[in-house]
Structure formats: C-alpha cells, structure tokens
N, C-alpha and C positions, 0 to 999 in steps of 0.2 A: 474037239481040238481047242485047248485053252490058249488064249493069246495074252500077252503082257500089255495091259492097258496103261496109258499114261497116268490113269487114276490109281493104278496099283502101286506106283512108286510114291515116295514121300513127296509132299507138295513142294516143288521147286520149279525153277524157270525151265522153259523149253524153247526150242527154235520153232517159230511159227512161219508158215508160208501161206499166202493167199494168192491165187492165180486164177484169172478168168480170161480165156482166149477164144477166138473164133476158130472154127475148123470147117474144112470142106466136107460137105455132106453128100456129094453126088456119087461117091464111090462106096464100096462096101465098108462097114464100120471097122472091120478087122484091118483093112489096108490103110484106112485113114488114121487109125490110132497106133499102128505098129511103131512108127518113129517115136511116139510119146513113150511107150513102154521100153523101147530100145534104149532111149536116153536114161530112163530110170535104172534099167538093169546094168548099163555101162558105168554109171557114176555113183549110184547109191552106196555101194560097198558094204560097210559094216552095219548100216541101218536099212539094208534092203529088206522089203517085206517078204515074209514067207507064208502068209495066209491071205487068201482072197475070201471076202465075205459077200455073198449074194443072199439068197434065201437060206443058205447054209454055208458053213465054212469049209474051204478046200485048201489044199496045199498050193502055193503059188505056182502057176504055170499059165502060159498064154491061153490054153484051152479053158482053164478055170475062169480066166478073166472074161472071155466071150460068153461062157455059160452064165456067169453071174450077171452080166449086163443084159443078157437075154431074159433071164428069169425075173429080173427086177424092172423090166420095161413096163411102163404105164403110159400108154398113149404116145405122146411126143416127148417123153423124158425117161431117163433111166439113171441108176446110181449104183455104186458099189463101195466097199470099204477094203482097205489094205492094212495089215497089221503084222506084228512080229510076235514070236513066242519067247524071245530072249532079249536081254538088255542090249542096246538102248531101246526104250519103248517107242513105238510108232503108232500114230493115229492118223490115217490118211483117208480122205473121202474124195471120191470122184463123181461128179454129176455131169450128165450130158443133156442138153436141150436139143431136140431134134425137129426137123421140118414137120409141120409148116411154120413152127417158130424159128427165129434166127438160130442157126446151129452154133452152139457154144459148149465149151469144156471148162468146168470149174473144178479147181483143186483146193482143198484146205488140208494142210499137213502140219503135224506137230511131231517133233523128235525130242525126246526127253531122256537125259537132262541136257540143258544148253551147254554145259561144260564139255560135253562130247565134241563140240565144235571149237575147242581151244586150239586144235591143230590146223595149221595153215593149209595143209594138203587136203584134209577133209573138206574144208571150206571151199577150196578151189574146185574140187570135184562137184560140190553142191552148186556152185555158180555155173559150172559148165552144163550141168543138167538143166538148170533153169534157162540158160542161154539157148540150149537146144529146143526146149519147149516153146520159148517165146519166138524163136526164129520160124517155127512151124505154125504157131498159133498166135497171131498178133493180139496184143492185149490193150486195154485202156490203161491199166496200171496193175502191176504185180509187186509184191514186197515179201521180204523175208527178214526177220528181226527177232529179238528177244520178245517172247510172248508177254512177259511182265511189263516190259517197258512200253510195248505197243498198247497195252491196256491203260497204262498211265497217260499215254499220249491221246487216248480216246479213240484208237483205231477200231473199226474202219470209218466211223462217222465223224470223228474229230469234234465231238461236242455238238454237232448239229442234230436237229430233231429228225425223226424218221422220214417225215414228208419231204424235207429239204434234201436229205441224203438220197432218197429214191428218185427225186426229180433231177438232181444235178449230178449224182454220182461223184466220182473223183474228177471234178471239173477244173481243179487247179491243184498246185502242189502244196498240200497242207502240211506235209511232213516228209522228211527224207529219212529213210531207214538204212539199215546195214546194206541190204540188197534191194535194188529198185529196178523195175522195167517200166519205162514211160512209153505209152503208146503215141502214135503219130500226132494225134490231136493235142496232147499235152506238150509234145516236142515243139510243135509249131507255135503253141501259145507262149512258150518261153523264147523260142528262136533256136533253130537247129544249131547254128554256129555257137550260140551262147551255151547251150546244153552240152555240146561236145567239148567245150573248153572248161567244164566244171572241174575244180580242184578236188580230185578224188583218187582213190587207189586204182580204180579201173573204170574207164568210160569207153563204151563200144557201141557203134551204130550197127544195128542188125539189118539184114537184107530187106526186111519188110517195112523199114522206117522207124521201128521201135529203137529205143536207146537203153542199153544196160548200164547201170551205174552202181558201183560197189564202193562204199566209203572207206573201208578198212579191211585189211587182209583176213581177220578172224572175227567170227560172230560173237564168241563167248566173252570177249573183253570190251563189248560195246560201251560199258559204263566207265572205262578208264578215261582220264582227262584228255589224253591224246586222241582217242577215238571220238570223244564228244567234240573236241575242237574240229576234227575233220568233218563230222556230221554237221556242225553249225556252219562251217565254211561253205560246204556244198549247198546247204539250204539257203544261205544268204546270197550265194551266187545265182541260184535259180529263181529266187524271189528278192530282187533288189529293193522291193518296197518294204522288206522286213529288216530290222536292225540286228546285226551280228551279235552284239553284246547281249541283247535281250534273248535271242535264240540260245546262246551259250548258257546264260543264267538259268533258263528253263530246263535245259538238258542236265545241267549240274544239279539242279534241285531234284530232278527225277533220279539221278544217280545216288544222291544222298538218301532219298526215300528207300531205295533198294539196297543200300549198303548194310552189311551184316551188323547186327547189334548183339552184344553179349548178354544173355539173360542173367538178371540179378533179381530174381523174384523173392518176395517175402517168404522166408523158409517154411512157414506153416502152411502155405498154399502152393509152394513151388511145384510139387508133383502134379497137382491139378492144372495149374497154368501151363506147365510144359506140355501136357496133353492137349490143352486148348489151342496153343499156338501152332502145334503140329498140324492141325486141321484147318487153319486159316489160309486163305489163298496166298500164294507165295508173294504176289506183288503188294500185299497188305501186311505181311507177317512182321517185317522189321519195325514198322511203325507201331504195331500192336505190342511187340516185345518191349519197346521203349515205354509205351503207355503202362504196361504191367510192371515194368521196373520201378516206375514212379508211384504206383498204386499201393496203398496200404489197406488191407481188408479191415473193416470195423471189428473191434474187439467183441467177442460174443457176450451177449447180455442174458443168455438163457441159463442162469445159475443163481443159487442162493448160498450163503454160508451154511455149512452143515448144521450149525446150531439153530438155524432158522427154517430147517426142513419141516414140511408139513407131515404129520404122522399118517400112516396108512389108514384108509377108511373103508377097506373092502371086507366083505364077509369071509372070503377064503383067499389067503395069500397064494396058495397053490394054483387055484383056478385063474387068478389074475396073471400069474407068471405064464401059465399055459396060453392065456389069451394073447399076451405080448409075443410069445413065440409063434402063435398062429398068424398074427398080423405080420410079423417079419417074414414068414413064409410067403405071404402074398407078394412082397417085393421080389422074392426069389422067383416066384412064378411069372411075374411081370417081365423081369429082365434077364433071366438065365440064358436065353438063346444068344443075346448079343453081349452079355456080361457074364461069362461062365464063372468068374471068380466070386460072384455074389453068393454062391453056395458056401463059401469058406468063412464068411463073417469076419474079415480081417480089416485092419486099417487100410491096406492097399485096395481092398474091394470097395471101401468108401470112396476112394479116388476114382475108381472105375465107374461107380454109380454117378458121381458128380459129372464126370465127363459124358456119360451116356445121356443124362438128362439135358445137359447143355447142347450136345450134338443134335438132339431131337427138338430143341426149342420147346421142351415139354410144357412149361407153364403157359406158353402162348398158343400152342397147337391144341391142347386138350381142354375139354369143358371144365369150367371152374368148379361146378358142383361135384363133378366126378373126382376132380383132383382133391378137393377138401374132404369128400366122403370116403375115398378109397386110398389115394396115393399118400396123403399126409399121414394117416395112421400107420400105414405100412412102412413108410420111410422112418418115422419116429421110433417105431418098435425096433426096426433093424439097427438104427444108430444106437439105441439103448443096449441092444444085445451085444454089439461090438464093445461098448464101454464096459459091460459086465465081463465079457470073455477075456479081454486083453488088458484092462486096467484094474481088474479085481473089483469092479463096481458091484453095487447091490441095488436092485430095484426097491423103490418105496412106492408101492402101488396106490393109486387113487381112483375113485370111481370116474372122475373127470380126467380124460386122457391128458388134457393140457396141464394138469397138475401132477401127473406122474413124474417121479424123480429117479435118478440113478446117483447113488452116493459114491463119490470117488475122492478119497482123501478128505480134505477139509471143505469140500464143496459138494452140493447136489446139483445135478444138471437136469434140464428140462428138455428131453429129446423131442417130444411132440411139438413143443413150442418152436424149437429150432426148425423142425420139418415144415411147420406152417409158414414161417417166415421165408424159408428156403424156396417154397413153391409159389411165391407171390409173382415173380417175373423172371425173365431170363437173366437180368442183372443180379437179382437176389440169389441166383444159383452161385454166383461168384462171391457176393457180399456175405452170404450165410452158408457157405459150403460145409458139407459134412466133414470133409477132410480137416478143415480148420478147427472146428469145434473139438474133434478128437485130439488134435495136436495140442490145443490149449489145455484140455483136460489132462492130457499126459504131462504137460509142463507143470501144471499146478500140483498134480499128485507128487511129482518129484520134489 
C-alpha cells in the first residue's frame, strides 16, 4: 500500500503539531485511547489518515490501530504511524510510554501543504481536535504552527543546547505559536488570570487546568502583518519582561525570510539553479533564491582560440575517439539509474548530471583518488561528446587527457580540465557546471 509522504510533494511549508500528554494507564489501552481516535476521526476531515503503519501497512481502522500498537510494543513503549494515500500529505507518529515509566502519549504530525489550512473552518476543526486531546491528556506544552517558521524560531529547543532542553523542557514561554496549549505549571508561572486575559483570537481554560490559546483564525497566513501583530501582542502579554517592538521586529524578519522571491538566475545556469533550489529546505529556499539571483558564475577559462589549438599527438585517431566514447559510457553506467537522461547525451542531460552530483555532495562524499582517477575522465569525455553531438564539435585528441580539445567554431574547449575543476568541491559544481560551459560554447559558436 503506497502512501503519499510529505517528502513526495515539492519542498514547501506544512502545518506542524507537537503534543505530549499524560494518559491514564490503569484501564485497557483500547478504552484509554478511544477518545483520542474519536476526536481525530470527528475533526480531521479531508486530511484524515487512511493508512496505519505498524510492522506493516494496513487500511485505517480501529482494529488496525490496536494491532499496530501491539506488534510494535517493545517493553514499556510502543509506536505507530498514520499516513494518507492522497493529497494533502500526512505524516503522523504516535508514541506511547507505558508503566512502569510515567504513562504518556506523544504525537508529532505534519500536514502538507500549509496552504491547505487557509480556510477558517478547517482550522477551527483542527483546533477542536487538539482541544479534545488536551482535555483528555494534560500537557506541559503543545503547539501547532508553520513548520518553516517554527524552524526559524528554533523550535523545540529555542536555541538552547540539548542538555539545557532535556533538563528544563518548556519551562517558560519562549515562543507563542498559532495554536498553543499551556499546561497547569506554565499557566501558574504566568498567572491564570493574566493568561486568560491574553489578547488572542481564542483563549479557553480546559477542565484539567490547561489553557488553549489560538492567536489567529487561520494557520496559513501566519506571516501576514496582522497575524504577526497578534502573535507579538500575545507573547508580550504573557512575558511582560519582553519588549513588544522587539518581538514584532523578530517576527517580521522571519516573515521577510520566508517571503517569496522571484528567481532571476543567470541564464546560462538557470536550469541547473532552478533544480538546486527545488531541493533546498523550504524555510531556506527564498534566501537561497535571492543569493543565486545576485550570484554570477565565473566565466569558463577552459578554452583556447582555435588558432592556438594543440595538434593531435595520438597514433590512431579512431582508437582515441573510441577511448573517449568508452570513458563517456562509464558516466552512463554510474548515473543511469538516477539520471535516465544520461543515455541521451543532450544539453539537458548535462543539467541532470550537474544536479545529481550536487544532490549527492559527490566531491565531498567520495574519495579524492577515485574521483580523479575515474569520475573526472568519465565526466570530461561525456561533456566532450555532447559538444561534438550538439554543437558540431570535433575532437582533437591528445595523449594527455587534460590537453584533449573539442573544436567548436573559433574556440577549442578543454572538457577534461573543466571536469577536474568541477569535481574540486561542492561549490565548484556550481562555479564550474557542465551546463554553463555548454551554454557558453553554444553562445560563442553563434
């Protein structure tokens, strides 16, 4: 049964929920957790899970849930996953700590995309579900918010080292999110009366002493200035030791970091950079697009004027050409599974190759000796073959691969030298991309 993972969709923001609550462990697990799943089934609606994952995947049903928890039980803990097969994507994990440990229920949930929660009614139903969970399972702190913005905020440790986080937990209100549930200890540290008077869209005291606080009707527009004002007002009210203007400025800076930036990449590397930014984490993407907009790739230096070309010095031109073809086939053998277009030896396949090497961090991950002995010759030969096939180029073979040339118009290009520079570092994959050299050669031929 194939599920739609949040990782299957393009890299974009999602709604993140973290929840850890106590639960009564004296009764049967099924009866204690039934209200939890009832709230999920009542309010999830269009993002309702339809797959239960224990040791294997099953169609969502209560019986499948109990089976999954039973088969994943390991001493005093168990866990399961809940997913969807259709849009929107859901990644939901449930962990249970069982006696003799303090009984607790932990949920981490992501629904993607965040834009799904632009509708007020969907958000209201989500809030009601969390309200039902928190009423039954008292928490220290629970939150739901933009995953990207929570990452920029430093959630869940808010910039503290692991030792401090594990020692103190959520010991004070470090951040106010779109949806918050504050446990009795946090409520008392602020003052119950003060917390209940927080300026927010919804503030409600739950029967077990927790307080539910929602800053704004919808989650998806968290970065609007009105929503940021509401978020800062609530935070400053709960933490009177913090300055409202400073809080608001920080929130606006995060909004600016996440604001869409129109790509205006250098045309000779635009296809490659577009592929790169598509794979960058969504909370970092806009900053990277702005960086690439300002970046100019160095002009290729791996060429000579045609009248300065070195003459061929090989015994057999035919054998030399066969050797270059064989070397290019090594690159096909290396990449064909993940880059099927490599069979075609086209300009577009060069971009696919660039992207795959960048995705793998190839120059950093693999041994330098193997890169220079095997990858560089294969890449150089492949680049040369594309120049020959699509720009009418002509190999000028040399015994030393680094001197081998491809004549295109009024220039000869040194594909093996380009490949050597290309493989120096992950940055050099950008600075010396195969895509760019091809486009520059194409421009000069014209």
